[in-house]
C-alpha positions as CSV (number, residue, x, y, z in Angstrom):
1,M,114.3,108.4,90.7
2,K,115.6,105.0,89.2
3,L,112.9,104.3,86.6
4,L,112.3,100.9,84.7
5,A,110.2,101.2,81.5
6,V,108.8,98.1,80.2
7,I,107.5,97.6,76.6
8,P,105.3,94.5,76.6
9,A,104.7,92.7,73.2
10,R,102.6,89.4,73.1
11,G,103.3,87.5,70.0
12,G,99.5,86.6,69.9
13,S,96.7,89.1,69.0
14,K,93.5,88.6,67.8
15,G,92.2,92.2,67.1
16,L,95.2,92.9,64.9
17,P,97.6,90.0,64.1
18,G,101.2,90.6,64.1
19,K,100.5,94.4,65.2
20,H,103.7,95.1,66.7
21,L,105.9,94.2,63.8
22,R,103.4,95.9,61.4
23,P,105.1,98.8,59.3
24,F,103.9,101.8,60.6
25,A,105.3,105.1,59.6
26,G,108.2,103.4,58.0
27,L,109.2,101.2,61.0
28,P,107.5,98.3,62.8
29,L,105.3,99.6,65.2
30,I,106.8,98.2,68.6
31,A,110.3,100.0,67.1
32,H,108.4,103.5,68.1
33,S,108.7,102.7,71.5
34,V,112.1,101.1,71.7
35,L,113.5,104.5,70.0
36,F,111.3,106.9,72.2
37,A,112.6,105.4,75.3
38,K,116.3,106.3,74.3
39,L,115.0,109.8,74.2
40,C,113.9,109.9,77.8
41,P,116.9,110.8,80.1
42,E,114.1,109.9,83.1
43,I,114.3,106.4,81.7
44,T,117.4,104.1,83.9
45,R,116.5,100.9,81.7
46,C,114.2,99.9,79.3
47,V,113.1,96.0,78.6
48,V,110.9,94.3,76.0
49,S,108.8,91.6,77.6
50,T,107.5,89.1,74.9
51,D,107.1,85.8,74.1
52,S,107.8,85.7,70.6
53,P,111.4,85.4,68.9
54,E,110.3,86.8,66.2
55,I,109.5,90.2,68.2
56,V,112.9,89.6,69.9
57,E,114.7,89.8,66.8
58,V,113.3,92.9,65.2
59,A,113.4,94.6,69.0
60,R,117.0,94.1,69.2
61,R,117.8,95.4,65.6
62,F,116.5,98.8,67.1
63,G,118.6,98.5,70.2
64,A,116.2,97.0,72.5
65,D,116.6,95.2,75.6
66,V,115.4,91.7,75.8
67,P,117.0,90.1,78.7
68,F,114.6,87.6,79.2
69,L,111.3,85.8,77.4
70,R,107.9,86.1,79.3
71,P,106.7,82.7,80.6
72,A,103.7,81.0,78.4
73,E,101.2,81.4,81.1
74,L,101.6,85.3,80.9
75,A,101.3,85.4,77.5
76,R,97.8,83.4,77.0
77,D,95.0,85.3,75.3
78,E,93.1,85.7,78.7
79,S,96.3,86.6,80.6
80,S,96.4,90.4,82.0
81,L,98.8,93.0,81.8
82,W,99.7,93.6,85.6
83,P,101.1,90.1,86.3
84,T,103.3,90.6,83.1
85,L,104.8,93.8,84.4
86,R,105.4,92.4,88.0
87,H,107.2,89.8,86.4
88,A,109.3,91.9,84.3
89,L,110.5,94.1,87.6
90,A,110.9,91.1,89.2
91,E,113.3,89.8,86.8
92,V,115.3,93.1,85.9
93,E,115.7,93.8,90.0
94,R,117.3,89.9,90.3
95,G,119.3,90.3,87.7
96,E,120.7,93.4,88.7
97,G,120.5,92.9,92.6
98,A,119.1,96.2,93.2
99,A,115.9,98.0,93.2
100,Y,113.9,100.5,91.2
101,D,111.9,103.3,92.5
102,A,109.4,103.3,89.8
103,L,108.1,101.4,86.6
104,L,106.8,103.2,83.4
105,L,104.5,101.2,81.2
106,L,105.1,102.0,77.5
107,D,102.8,99.9,75.3
108,P,103.9,99.7,72.1
109,T,100.2,100.4,70.4
110,S,100.7,104.2,71.5
111,P,103.2,105.5,69.4
112,A,102.3,109.4,69.5
113,R,103.7,109.9,73.0
114,E,106.3,112.5,73.3
115,P,109.6,112.5,75.9
116,A,108.2,115.6,77.6
117,D,105.1,113.5,78.8
118,V,107.4,111.1,80.3
119,A,109.1,113.7,81.9
120,G,106.1,115.6,83.1
121,A,104.7,112.5,84.5
122,V,107.8,111.3,86.6
123,R,108.0,115.2,87.9
124,R,104.4,114.8,89.0
125,L,105.2,111.4,91.0
126,Q,108.2,112.7,92.6
127,A,106.2,115.9,93.7
128,S,103.6,113.7,95.3
129,P,104.7,111.3,97.9
130,E,101.7,109.9,98.8
131,A,100.5,109.0,95.3
132,Q,101.0,105.7,93.9
133,G,101.1,106.4,90.1
134,V,100.5,108.9,87.6
135,I,98.1,107.8,84.5
136,G,98.1,109.3,80.9
137,V,94.9,110.8,80.0
138,S,92.8,113.1,77.3
139,Q,89.7,114.8,77.3
140,P,87.3,113.1,74.9
141,E,85.7,114.7,72.1
142,F,82.1,113.7,73.4
143,T,81.7,112.9,77.2
144,P,79.8,110.2,78.6
145,I,77.9,112.2,81.0
146,S,75.3,113.5,78.5
147,H,76.1,111.8,75.4
148,Y,76.3,108.0,76.1
149,V,73.2,106.1,76.1
150,I,72.1,102.5,76.6
151,E,68.9,100.5,75.6
152,R,66.4,100.1,78.6
153,G,63.3,98.2,78.3
154,G,63.4,98.8,74.4
155,W,64.1,102.7,74.9
156,M,67.2,105.1,75.1
157,A,68.4,105.9,78.5
158,P,71.0,107.6,79.9
159,L,74.2,105.5,80.6
160,I,75.1,107.8,83.7
161,E,71.9,108.6,85.8
162,G,71.2,112.3,85.8
163,G,73.2,113.2,83.0
164,D,70.8,114.1,80.4
165,R,70.2,117.3,82.9
166,Y,73.1,118.8,81.3
167,E,71.6,121.0,78.6
168,R,75.0,122.8,77.5
169,R,78.4,121.3,77.2
170,Q,80.0,124.0,79.3
171,E,77.8,123.1,82.1
172,E,79.2,119.5,82.8
173,P,82.2,118.7,84.6
174,T,85.6,117.9,82.9
175,V,86.0,114.0,81.9
176,Y,89.1,112.1,81.0
177,R,89.3,109.0,79.1
178,I,92.5,106.9,80.2
179,N,94.3,106.7,77.0
180,G,97.3,104.1,77.2
181,S,99.8,106.3,76.3
182,L,101.8,106.0,79.6
183,Y,101.5,104.7,83.1
184,V,104.1,105.1,85.8
185,W,103.8,103.3,89.1
186,R,105.8,103.0,92.4
187,A,107.8,100.1,92.4
188,A,107.0,99.3,95.7
189,F,103.6,99.4,94.8
190,V,103.6,97.0,92.1
191,R,106.0,94.4,93.8
192,R,103.2,94.2,96.6
193,H,99.8,94.6,95.1
194,E,98.9,91.4,93.1
195,G,95.4,92.4,92.0
196,S,94.3,94.8,89.1
197,W,96.3,98.1,89.7
198,R,92.5,99.9,89.2
199,A,91.8,99.2,92.8
200,E,94.1,101.5,93.9
201,R,92.7,105.1,94.2
202,R,95.8,107.2,94.8
203,Y,96.7,108.1,91.2
204,L,97.4,111.3,89.6
205,L,96.5,112.3,86.0
206,Y,98.6,113.6,83.2
207,E,97.2,115.2,80.5
208,I,97.8,114.5,77.0
209,P,96.0,116.0,74.0
210,E,93.4,114.1,72.8
211,T,95.1,114.2,68.7
212,R,98.4,112.3,70.3
213,A,96.2,110.0,72.5
214,M,96.1,107.0,69.8
215,S,95.8,103.3,70.7
216,I,96.2,100.9,68.1
217,D,94.5,97.5,68.5
218,T,92.4,96.8,65.5
219,A,93.1,97.5,61.7
220,E,90.6,100.6,61.7
221,Q,92.6,102.2,64.7
222,F,95.9,101.5,62.6
223,E,94.5,103.0,59.3
224,R,93.0,106.1,61.6
225,A,96.6,106.7,62.9
226,E,98.5,106.3,59.8
227,L,96.1,108.9,58.4
228,L,97.2,111.1,61.4
229,V,100.9,110.9,60.7
230,T,100.9,110.9,56.9
């Protein structure tokens, strides 16, 4: 399987300014994903998609492939990630004159993934021709079925109707959360599908332990992640 990995790193960040270049465990945060990709033999090529010359300079210092700058219209605060991934795939395939089989999203804000995660997710995709992708998930400590509530009419009410009928955790169905660690899609699906990837339902789960399912988008999350790795 010819696999393109994309590391998206927009220059602007409201939740945690400069997060991609912020030192984490002795390296800029984005460097962890760049170096991680080099440990995965399943990855045919890995590129960084960014609009920031500063991120380009730091990423290349750690051996990143940055063959293009992300267009400004894909780097706004309101820009969604899916068009950025489609743009990266199109640019790389145009430059190489050849098509890829799959695209792997390596979000730089999830630095605790392991090479075995990529290998396992790719194997799952290869073994299931009917699947459009494989999504990294983990089991949260508390499930939304019985523990998540909202306020309705001034009173506490269950988020999920009927969830309050469970009295024991063991009775509840297993719940997973999409943790941002990795996503693998078939390249043909990325090329043809312009809307939200979530509209497609033919996805397989790849479970990662919750302890490694960190996602860093705020200062609090950054501090918590640092505590876990020190």
